[in-house]
Backbone as JSON Lines, residues from 0, in Angstrom:
{"i":0,"aa":"M","n":[51.01,-130.08,66.55],"ca":[51.69,-128.81,66.43],"c":[50.98,-127.91,65.42]}
{"i":1,"aa":"R","n":[50.56,-128.54,64.26],"ca":[49.88,-127.72,63.26],"c":[48.6,-127.13,63.81]}
{"i":2,"aa":"D","n":[47.91,-127.89,64.66],"ca":[46.66,-127.4,65.21],"c":[46.9,-126.17,66.08]}
{"i":3,"aa":"A","n":[47.95,-126.16,66.85],"ca":[48.26,-125.01,67.71],"c":[48.61,-123.79,66.87]}
{"i":4,"aa":"I","n":[49.36,-124.0,65.8],"ca":[49.72,-122.88,64.92],"c":[48.47,-122.31,64.26]}
{"i":5,"aa":"A","n":[47.58,-123.18,63.79],"ca":[46.35,-122.72,63.13],"c":[45.48,-121.95,64.11]}
{"i":6,"aa":"R","n":[45.37,-122.43,65.35],"ca":[44.57,-121.71,66.35],"c":[45.17,-120.34,66.66]}
{"i":7,"aa":"A","n":[46.48,-120.28,66.78],"ca":[47.14,-119.0,67.07],"c":[46.93,-118.03,65.91]}
{"i":8,"aa":"L","n":[47.07,-118.51,64.69],"ca":[46.86,-117.65,63.52],"c":[45.42,-117.17,63.45]}
{"i":9,"aa":"F","n":[44.49,-118.06,63.73],"ca":[43.08,-117.68,63.72],"c":[42.8,-116.61,64.78]}
{"i":10,"aa":"W","n":[43.4,-116.76,65.98],"ca":[43.19,-115.78,67.05],"c":[43.77,-114.43,66.66]}
{"i":11,"aa":"V","n":[44.98,-114.42,66.06],"ca":[45.62,-113.16,65.67],"c":[44.78,-112.45,64.61]}
{"i":12,"aa":"L","n":[44.32,-113.21,63.63],"ca":[43.51,-112.59,62.58],"c":[42.18,-112.08,63.11]}
{"i":13,"aa":"S","n":[41.57,-112.79,64.06],"ca":[40.3,-112.33,64.61],"c":[40.48,-111.06,65.45]}
{"i":14,"aa":"V","n":[41.65,-110.88,66.02],"ca":[41.92,-109.66,66.79],"c":[42.21,-108.5,65.85]}
{"i":15,"aa":"L","n":[42.96,-108.75,64.78],"ca":[43.37,-107.67,63.88],"c":[42.26,-107.25,62.92]}
{"i":16,"aa":"I","n":[41.46,-108.21,62.45],"ca":[40.41,-107.9,61.47],"c":[39.06,-107.97,62.18]}
{"i":17,"aa":"P","n":[38.33,-106.87,62.21],"ca":[37.03,-106.9,62.88],"c":[36.04,-107.75,62.06]}
{"i":18,"aa":"P","n":[35.16,-108.44,62.72],"ca":[34.2,-109.28,61.99],"c":[33.15,-108.43,61.27]}
{"i":19,"aa":"R","n":[32.8,-108.88,60.09],"ca":[31.72,-108.21,59.35],"c":[30.41,-108.9,59.72]}
{"i":20,"aa":"P","n":[29.33,-108.14,59.72],"ca":[28.05,-108.81,60.0],"c":[27.69,-109.74,58.83]}
{"i":21,"aa":"G","n":[27.39,-110.97,59.15],"ca":[27.03,-111.94,58.13],"c":[25.56,-111.85,57.75]}
{"i":22,"aa":"R","n":[25.16,-112.7,56.85],"ca":[23.78,-112.65,56.37],"c":[22.79,-113.09,57.43]}
{"i":23,"aa":"H","n":[23.24,-113.81,58.43],"ca":[22.32,-114.28,59.46],"c":[22.44,-113.51,60.76]}
{"i":24,"aa":"S","n":[23.18,-112.4,60.73],"ca":[23.34,-111.62,61.95],"c":[22.16,-110.66,62.1]}
{"i":25,"aa":"A","n":[21.95,-110.2,63.33],"ca":[20.84,-109.29,63.61],"c":[21.04,-107.95,62.9]}
{"i":26,"aa":"E","n":[22.3,-107.5,62.77],"ca":[22.56,-106.23,62.1],"c":[22.19,-106.29,60.61]}
{"i":27,"aa":"Y","n":[22.53,-107.4,60.0],"ca":[22.24,-107.55,58.57],"c":[20.74,-107.61,58.34]}
{"i":28,"aa":"L","n":[20.04,-108.38,59.15],"ca":[18.6,-108.52,58.97],"c":[17.87,-107.21,59.27]}
{"i":29,"aa":"A","n":[18.38,-106.42,60.21],"ca":[17.74,-105.16,60.53],"c":[17.95,-104.14,59.41]}
{"i":30,"aa":"A","n":[19.05,-104.25,58.66],"ca":[19.34,-103.29,57.6],"c":[18.55,-103.59,56.33]}
{"i":31,"aa":"Q","n":[18.0,-104.78,56.2],"ca":[17.26,-105.15,54.99],"c":[15.85,-104.55,55.02]}
{"i":32,"aa":"P","n":[15.38,-104.05,53.87],"ca":[14.0,-103.56,53.85],"c":[13.03,-104.74,53.95]}
{"i":33,"aa":"P","n":[11.89,-104.52,54.53],"ca":[10.94,-105.63,54.66],"c":[10.43,-106.06,53.28]}
{"i":34,"aa":"Q","n":[10.28,-107.37,53.1],"ca":[9.78,-107.9,51.83],"c":[8.26,-107.76,51.79]}
{"i":35,"aa":"P","n":[7.71,-107.39,50.61],"ca":[6.26,-107.28,50.53],"c":[5.62,-108.67,50.63]}
{"i":36,"aa":"A","n":[4.43,-108.7,51.16],"ca":[3.73,-109.97,51.32],"c":[3.35,-110.49,49.93]}
{"i":37,"aa":"P","n":[3.45,-111.79,49.7],"ca":[3.08,-112.33,48.39],"c":[1.58,-112.16,48.13]}
{"i":38,"aa":"V","n":[1.25,-111.87,46.89],"ca":[-0.14,-111.68,46.5],"c":[-0.72,-113.04,46.13]}
{"i":39,"aa":"P","n":[-1.81,-113.46,46.76],"ca":[-2.38,-114.76,46.4],"c":[-2.95,-114.72,44.98]}
{"i":40,"aa":"P","n":[-2.81,-115.79,44.24],"ca":[-3.25,-115.78,42.84],"c":[-4.76,-115.63,42.68]}
{"i":41,"aa":"W","n":[-5.55,-116.0,43.66],"ca":[-7.0,-115.9,43.52],"c":[-7.53,-114.5,43.79]}
{"i":42,"aa":"S","n":[-6.65,-113.56,44.11],"ca":[-7.1,-112.18,44.33],"c":[-7.19,-111.39,43.02]}
{"i":43,"aa":"R","n":[-6.6,-111.95,41.95],"ca":[-6.66,-111.27,40.64],"c":[-7.73,-111.95,39.79]}
{"i":44,"aa":"P","n":[-8.28,-111.26,38.82],"ca":[-9.25,-111.9,37.93],"c":[-8.55,-112.89,37.0]}
{"i":45,"aa":"W","n":[-9.34,-113.73,36.37],"ca":[-8.82,-114.75,35.45],"c":[-8.1,-114.07,34.3]}
{"i":46,"aa":"T","n":[-6.88,-114.51,34.02],"ca":[-6.09,-113.89,32.96],"c":[-5.85,-114.85,31.8]}
{"i":47,"aa":"G","n":[-6.65,-115.89,31.71],"ca":[-6.49,-116.87,30.64],"c":[-7.0,-116.34,29.31]}
{"i":48,"aa":"P","n":[-6.93,-117.16,28.29],"ca":[-7.38,-116.71,26.97],"c":[-8.9,-116.55,26.93]}
{"i":49,"aa":"T","n":[-9.33,-115.65,26.08],"ca":[-10.76,-115.46,25.9],"c":[-11.31,-116.57,25.02]}
{"i":50,"aa":"K","n":[-12.62,-116.59,24.89],"ca":[-13.26,-117.62,24.08],"c":[-12.8,-117.52,22.63]}
{"i":51,"aa":"E","n":[-12.69,-116.29,22.11],"ca":[-12.28,-116.09,20.73],"c":[-10.83,-116.52,20.52]}
{"i":52,"aa":"E","n":[-9.95,-116.2,21.47],"ca":[-8.55,-116.6,21.36],"c":[-8.41,-118.12,21.38]}
{"i":53,"aa":"A","n":[-9.18,-118.79,22.25],"ca":[-9.12,-120.25,22.32],"c":[-9.65,-120.86,21.02]}
{"i":54,"aa":"A","n":[-10.72,-120.32,20.47],"ca":[-11.27,-120.84,19.22],"c":[-10.26,-120.68,18.09]}
{"i":55,"aa":"A","n":[-9.58,-119.53,18.03],"ca":[-8.58,-119.31,16.99],"c":[-7.41,-120.29,17.15]}
{"i":56,"aa":"Y","n":[-7.02,-120.55,18.39],"ca":[-5.93,-121.5,18.65],"c":[-6.29,-122.89,18.15]}
{"i":57,"aa":"F","n":[-7.5,-123.34,18.48],"ca":[-7.9,-124.68,18.06],"c":[-8.12,-124.77,16.56]}
{"i":58,"aa":"R","n":[-8.53,-123.67,15.92],"ca":[-8.63,-123.68,14.45],"c":[-7.25,-123.84,13.83]}
{"i":59,"aa":"R","n":[-6.25,-123.15,14.39],"ca":[-4.89,-123.3,13.88],"c":[-4.39,-124.73,14.08]}
{"i":60,"aa":"Q","n":[-4.71,-125.33,15.24],"ca":[-4.29,-126.7,15.5],"c":[-4.94,-127.67,14.53]}
{"i":61,"aa":"A","n":[-6.23,-127.46,14.22],"ca":[-6.93,-128.34,13.29],"c":[-6.33,-128.22,11.89]}
{"i":62,"aa":"K","n":[-5.98,-126.98,11.51],"ca":[-5.37,-126.79,10.19],"c":[-4.02,-127.49,10.13]}
{"i":63,"aa":"T","n":[-3.24,-127.36,11.19],"ca":[-1.94,-128.01,11.24],"c":[-2.09,-129.53,11.21]}
{"i":64,"aa":"A","n":[-3.08,-130.05,11.95],"ca":[-3.3,-131.5,11.98],"c":[-3.71,-132.02,10.61]}
{"i":65,"aa":"S","n":[-4.57,-131.28,9.9],"ca":[-4.98,-131.73,8.57],"c":[-3.8,-131.69,7.6]}
{"i":66,"aa":"E","n":[-2.95,-130.69,7.73],"ca":[-1.76,-130.63,6.87],"c":[-0.82,-131.8,7.17]}
{"i":67,"aa":"L","n":[-0.66,-132.13,8.44],"ca":[0.19,-133.25,8.81],"c":[-0.39,-134.57,8.29]}
{"i":68,"aa":"R","n":[-1.71,-134.7,8.37],"ca":[-2.36,-135.91,7.87],"c":[-2.12,-136.05,6.37]}
{"i":69,"aa":"L","n":[-2.2,-134.93,5.63],"ca":[-1.97,-134.94,4.19],"c":[-0.53,-135.33,3.87]}
{"i":70,"aa":"H","n":[0.43,-134.79,4.63],"ca":[1.84,-135.15,4.43],"c":[2.07,-136.63,4.71]}
{"i":71,"aa":"R","n":[1.45,-137.13,5.78],"ca":[1.61,-138.54,6.12],"c":[1.05,-139.42,5.01]}
{"i":72,"aa":"E","n":[-0.1,-139.04,4.44],"ca":[-0.7,-139.8,3.35],"c":[0.2,-139.79,2.11]}
{"i":73,"aa":"R","n":[0.78,-138.65,1.82],"ca":[1.68,-138.55,0.66],"c":[2.95,-139.38,0.88]}
{"i":74,"aa":"R","n":[3.49,-139.35,2.09],"ca":[4.69,-140.15,2.38],"c":[4.39,-141.65,2.26]}
{"i":75,"aa":"R","n":[3.21,-142.06,2.72],"ca":[2.83,-143.46,2.61],"c":[2.71,-143.86,1.14]}
{"i":76,"aa":"A","n":[2.1,-143.0,0.31],"ca":[1.98,-143.3,-1.12],"c":[3.36,-143.39,-1.77]}
{"i":77,"aa":"L","n":[4.27,-142.5,-1.38],"ca":[5.62,-142.53,-1.93],"c":[6.35,-143.82,-1.5]}
{"i":78,"aa":"Y","n":[6.17,-144.21,-0.26],"ca":[6.8,-145.44,0.25],"c":[6.35,-146.64,-0.59]}
{"i":79,"aa":"Y","n":[5.05,-146.77,-0.81],"ca":[4.55,-147.9,-1.58],"c":[4.93,-147.79,-3.05]}
{"i":80,"aa":"A","n":[5.0,-146.59,-3.58],"ca":[5.38,-146.41,-4.99],"c":[6.82,-146.84,-5.23]}
{"i":81,"aa":"T","n":[7.7,-146.61,-4.28],"ca":[9.09,-147.03,-4.44],"c":[9.22,-148.55,-4.38]}
{"i":82,"aa":"R","n":[8.23,-149.23,-3.82],"ca":[8.24,-150.69,-3.76],"c":[7.38,-151.33,-4.84]}
{"i":83,"aa":"G","n":[6.84,-150.5,-5.74],"ca":[6.07,-151.0,-6.87],"c":[4.63,-151.35,-6.55]}
{"i":84,"aa":"V","n":[4.09,-150.84,-5.47],"ca":[2.71,-151.12,-5.1],"c":[1.88,-149.89,-5.41]}
{"i":85,"aa":"D","n":[0.77,-150.08,-6.13],"ca":[-0.13,-148.97,-6.42],"c":[-1.06,-148.77,-5.23]}
{"i":86,"aa":"L","n":[-0.84,-147.74,-4.49],"ca":[-1.69,-147.41,-3.35],"c":[-2.82,-146.55,-3.86]}
{"i":87,"aa":"P","n":[-4.06,-146.84,-3.47],"ca":[-5.17,-146.02,-3.96],"c":[-5.14,-144.63,-3.32]}
{"i":88,"aa":"Y","n":[-4.18,-143.85,-3.73],"ca":[-4.01,-142.49,-3.21],"c":[-4.75,-141.54,-4.13]}
{"i":89,"aa":"T","n":[-5.65,-140.78,-3.58],"ca":[-6.38,-139.81,-4.38],"c":[-6.56,-138.53,-3.56]}
{"i":90,"aa":"Y","n":[-6.93,-137.5,-4.25],"ca":[-7.11,-136.2,-3.61],"c":[-8.1,-135.42,-4.45]}
{"i":91,"aa":"P","n":[-8.67,-134.37,-3.92],"ca":[-9.62,-133.59,-4.71],"c":[-8.95,-133.01,-5.95]}
{"i":92,"aa":"G","n":[-9.52,-133.26,-7.12],"ca":[-8.95,-132.77,-8.37],"c":[-7.94,-133.72,-8.98]}
{"i":93,"aa":"A","n":[-7.86,-134.97,-8.46],"ca":[-6.9,-135.94,-8.99],"c":[-7.34,-136.37,-10.39]}
{"i":94,"aa":"P","n":[-6.38,-136.66,-11.28],"ca":[-6.75,-137.04,-12.64],"c":[-7.38,-138.43,-12.73]}
{"i":95,"aa":"F","n":[-7.15,-139.29,-11.73],"ca":[-7.72,-140.64,-11.74],"c":[-8.58,-140.83,-10.51]}
{"i":96,"aa":"P","n":[-9.77,-141.45,-10.65],"ca":[-10.59,-141.72,-9.47],"c":[-10.04,-142.91,-8.68]}
{"i":97,"aa":"R","n":[-10.56,-143.12,-7.5],"ca":[-10.1,-144.19,-6.64],"c":[-10.31,-145.57,-7.3]}
{"i":98,"aa":"S","n":[-11.35,-145.69,-8.11],"ca":[-11.66,-146.97,-8.74],"c":[-10.61,-147.35,-9.79]}
{"i":99,"aa":"A","n":[-9.82,-146.42,-10.27],"ca":[-8.79,-146.72,-11.25],"c":[-7.65,-147.54,-10.66]}
{"i":100,"aa":"F","n":[-7.56,-147.61,-9.35],"ca":[-6.47,-148.34,-8.7],"c":[-6.83,-149.77,-8.35]}
{"i":101,"aa":"V","n":[-8.07,-150.16,-8.6],"ca":[-8.5,-151.53,-8.28],"c":[-7.75,-152.49,-9.2]}
{"i":102,"aa":"A","n":[-7.17,-153.49,-8.62],"ca":[-6.38,-154.45,-9.41],"c":[-7.31,-155.34,-10.22]}
{"i":103,"aa":"A","n":[-6.99,-155.48,-11.45],"ca":[-7.77,-156.38,-12.31],"c":[-7.19,-157.77,-12.16]}
{"i":104,"aa":"G","n":[-8.0,-158.67,-11.79],"ca":[-7.4,-159.98,-11.64],"c":[-8.32,-161.04,-11.48]}
């Protein structure tokens, strides 16, 4: 019974309300402006970084890497210092040379 009622209601609504053209109808597709053809990427010149920009990037990376290496060395020295181990940690301008850390024994 419900099926018959639903069909009757669907028929009444389809008669009273005119259908709108959907996205896949011929009317809708005809009303749309044509899409431009995609431009192939090899039709444009290379837009990557120049030699100077790449060199500057790698210089910044090297500077960052050396700073990270220095931080890692300092953290390692701090780790061993908290455990009472003298790590031969030195740096340019340090008050003690590397040989000062050799254990006498």
